[in-house]
C-alpha positions in Angstrom: 86.4 108.0 118.8 85.3 106.7 115.4 83.3 108.9 113.0 80.4 106.5 113.3 80.0 107.5 117.0 80.4 111.2 116.4 77.7 113.8 116.0 77.7 116.9 113.7 79.9 119.6 115.2 77.5 122.3 114.1 74.0 121.1 115.1 75.2 118.5 117.6 72.6 115.9 116.6 73.1 114.7 113.0 75.3 111.9 111.9 78.3 113.2 110.1 78.7 112.4 106.4 81.7 114.5 105.6 84.8 115.7 107.4 86.5 119.1 106.6 90.2 118.3 106.3 91.2 121.9 106.5 88.8 123.6 108.9 89.1 127.2 109.8 88.0 126.3 113.3 89.1 122.8 114.5 85.9 122.6 116.6 83.9 122.3 113.4 85.3 119.4 111.3 82.3 116.9 111.1 79.1 117.8 109.2 75.8 116.1 108.8 73.9 116.2 105.5 71.6 119.0 106.5 74.4 121.3 107.8 76.7 120.4 104.9 73.9 121.3 102.4 73.3 124.6 104.3 77.1 125.4 103.9 77.0 124.8 100.2 73.8 126.9 99.7 75.2 129.7 101.8 78.2 129.7 99.4 80.8 128.4 101.9 81.3 124.8 100.9 84.0 122.5 102.3 86.8 122.5 99.8 89.1 119.7 101.1 86.9 116.9 102.5 86.7 113.2 103.2 83.4 111.3 102.7 82.6 109.3 105.8 79.8 107.0 104.6 81.6 105.4 101.7 79.2 107.0 99.3 79.8 110.3 97.6 77.0 112.0 99.4 78.8 115.3 99.8 80.0 115.2 96.2 76.4 114.8 95.1 75.4 117.8 97.3 78.1 119.9 95.6 76.8 118.8 92.1 73.2 119.7 93.1 73.6 122.9 94.9 76.9 124.6 94.0 76.7 127.2 91.3 80.2 128.5 91.6 82.5 125.8 90.4 85.7 125.8 92.4 88.4 123.2 92.9 87.4 120.7 95.5 89.7 117.9 96.8 88.4 114.6 97.9 90.9 113.1 100.4 91.2 109.3 100.4 91.4 107.6 103.7 
């Protein structure tokens, strides 16, 4: 199943923009923009990720909402 036909693993309805490449729970790998933003604001951002839309949407969310700068890894396809 391609990422374009998936739904967000957390809310079950949003279109995923990012995939967690090292998830703690394999059932939660794909995140929509709203759920990804909530993770960042909560202080639990995805650290090793792959953008799914071809645009750095998740990278921009990190820049906008992440106050604690950590080392994030963008994984190329």
